C-alpha atoms as one frame of an Amber mdcrd trajectory, in Angstrom:
protein
  96.673   4.621 -25.290  98.547   7.729 -24.207  96.766  11.077 -23.970  98.355
  14.414 -23.089  95.675  16.635 -21.520  96.317  20.274 -20.660  94.208  23.300
 -19.815  96.288  25.983 -21.512  94.815  28.875 -19.537  93.639  32.307 -20.764
  96.887  33.332 -22.462  98.050  34.819 -25.753  97.839  32.124 -28.418 101.450
  32.388 -29.543 102.641  31.791 -25.961 100.475  28.677 -25.750 102.021  27.219
 -28.906 105.533  27.959 -27.602 104.717  26.327 -24.260 103.269  23.274 -25.989
 106.615  22.646 -27.657 108.096  21.956 -24.211 105.731  19.057 -23.489 107.840
  16.248 -24.936 105.367  13.341 -24.446 103.002  14.931 -26.992 105.413  13.742
 -29.689 104.402  10.117 -29.102 100.953  10.445 -27.488  97.980   9.231 -29.520
  96.032  12.382 -28.609  97.010  15.770 -27.247  93.923  17.469 -25.818  93.932
  21.188 -25.071  91.245  22.871 -22.982  90.298  26.553 -22.862  91.656  26.540
 -26.397  88.818  27.876 -28.552  90.603  30.984 -29.911  90.476  30.658 -33.740
  93.972  32.162 -33.983  95.273  29.419 -31.677  93.601  26.690 -33.744  95.020
  28.160 -36.972  98.438  28.465 -35.359  98.360  24.833 -34.241  97.485  23.693
 -37.757 100.404  25.689 -39.130 102.783  24.410 -36.437 101.714  20.763 -36.844
 100.901  20.355 -40.564 101.288  16.561 -40.460  98.866  16.086 -37.571  95.119
  16.310 -37.464  93.928  19.301 -35.410  90.239  18.954 -34.462  88.167  21.729
 -32.902  84.699  22.099 -34.525  84.107  25.395 -32.656  84.336  23.600 -29.318
  86.181  24.603 -26.138  88.477  21.640 -26.760  91.195  21.044 -29.348  92.373
  17.505 -30.099  95.668  16.938 -31.913  96.091  13.438 -33.334  99.535  12.071
 -34.006 100.401  11.105 -37.570  99.526   7.473 -38.227  96.601   7.352 -35.794
  93.436   6.045 -37.427  90.833   8.746 -37.897  88.072   8.541 -35.309  84.441
   9.397 -35.741  84.138  12.898 -34.296  81.014  14.186 -32.568  80.364  17.508
 -30.858  78.551  16.962 -27.556  76.923  20.133 -26.246  74.405  21.890 -24.029
  73.091  25.472 -24.203  72.468  26.291 -20.519  73.759  29.762 -19.468  76.668
  30.015 -17.030  79.147  32.606 -15.759  82.881  32.418 -16.357  85.181  32.316
 -13.307  87.883  34.745 -14.506  86.006  37.884 -15.596  82.472  36.948 -14.556
  81.194  37.173 -18.108  77.861  35.505 -18.939  78.183  32.616 -21.384  75.885
  30.034 -22.907  76.527  26.334 -23.198  79.589  24.195 -23.702  80.819  22.176
 -26.677  82.993  19.091 -26.156  84.576  16.543 -28.471  83.762  12.835 -28.542
  86.305  10.750 -30.473  85.160   7.227 -31.325  87.220   4.332 -32.653  86.095
   0.719 -33.065  87.532  -0.374 -29.717  87.580   2.776 -27.557  86.061   6.224
 -27.176  87.350   9.418 -25.563  85.112  12.254 -24.387  87.174  15.430 -23.922
  85.469  17.827 -21.535  85.883  21.198 -19.843  83.168  21.557 -17.210  81.798
  24.787 -15.745  82.795  25.929 -12.278  80.780  25.550  -9.091  79.274  27.101
  -7.009  77.178  29.557  -8.994  76.537  27.505 -12.117  74.414  24.702 -10.702
  71.971  24.514 -13.639  74.789  24.262 -16.158  76.611  21.735 -13.960  73.494
  19.570 -13.779  73.102  19.810 -17.566  76.685  18.636 -17.990  76.194  15.742
 -15.578  73.188  14.601 -17.608  75.153  15.081 -20.830  77.980  12.840 -19.632
  75.480  10.260 -18.354  73.784  10.152 -21.765  77.104   9.521 -23.488  77.985
   6.768 -21.018  74.594   5.113 -21.553  74.885   4.986 -25.355  74.848   1.472
 -26.757  76.629   2.482 -29.969  79.906   3.266 -28.173  82.688   0.802 -27.301
  82.883  -0.607 -23.780  86.215   1.158 -23.308  85.420   4.803 -22.583  87.450
   7.600 -20.984  86.156  11.029 -19.964  89.274  13.192 -19.815  89.772  16.870
 -19.146  89.183  19.735 -16.758  86.343  18.489 -14.546  86.499  21.622 -12.376
  86.110  19.627  -9.171  88.464  17.495  -7.123  88.282  13.709  -7.201  86.589
  13.353  -3.817  83.819  15.700  -5.018  83.276  13.713  -8.210  83.538  10.100
  -7.088  79.884   9.480  -6.221  78.506  11.328  -9.234  80.651   9.357 -11.652
  80.240   6.060  -9.805  76.483   6.365 -10.379  77.276   6.379 -14.116  79.579
   3.365 -13.891  82.743   5.469 -14.189  85.858   5.270 -12.026  88.372   8.069
 -11.495  91.992   7.176 -12.210  94.726   8.118  -9.724  96.583  11.353 -10.375
  98.344  14.050  -8.370  96.313  16.955  -9.730  93.513  19.179  -8.547  90.589
  19.372 -10.999  92.088  17.731 -14.088  90.811  14.160 -14.076  90.079  11.037
 -16.102  86.963   8.966 -15.411  86.929   5.601 -17.179  84.835   2.537 -17.921
  86.405  -0.851 -18.662  89.870   0.756 -18.651  92.743   1.196 -16.214  95.724
   3.500 -15.926  96.993   6.628 -14.231  97.968  10.228 -14.797 101.505  11.641
 -14.586 102.305  15.318 -14.091 104.244  17.032 -16.887 104.556  20.519 -15.384
 102.515  23.706 -15.790 104.399  25.259 -18.724 103.175  28.768 -17.739  99.508
  27.736 -17.416  97.534  27.764 -14.163  96.860  24.037 -14.766  99.330  21.178
 -14.811  99.697  19.211 -18.044  99.064  15.492 -17.590  99.997  12.339 -19.432
  97.253   9.736 -19.151  98.332   6.170 -19.911  95.123   4.145 -20.191  94.269
   0.737 -21.628
């Protein structure tokens, strides 16, 4: 399974859509996941730009674009409501909403975690949230937690290992994939005017 994952950054929605057109692997990836992408105008623009793809948001901080021909997954919104403060403008916020996509043989949790330090209660709530998903017996053995984890791999290894997750190798800072019963790696695709690099995850 190939997944393009990209934190688009706090930019004008039309610029994000133009930048996305330069990420060629999204044409064949099973999923393109966009983070920091909750602007309703962006979601509407993506649906207009990609009318033959399924654009999933459900008022989350994550947008998933499924390539034509991909079987529809079961979609769940995984959330918490703990207050936290945004890193860019210092605005108070409440909770996070992520997408869990479930097929018969694999599941993908697309996440955008809060920053640390300063948001310890929200971080702990997110750690527990991920652990609850990992512990669910109704999900396939193959599970990937992909997105902006807002910490580097060496800071996440122990926390995720306690859940039975393993971080895949990638040359990136905070954008990671933690997996169970899967293997693979991440490849850099360039920043495309965002402050985060876009990644292609090839996992199986």
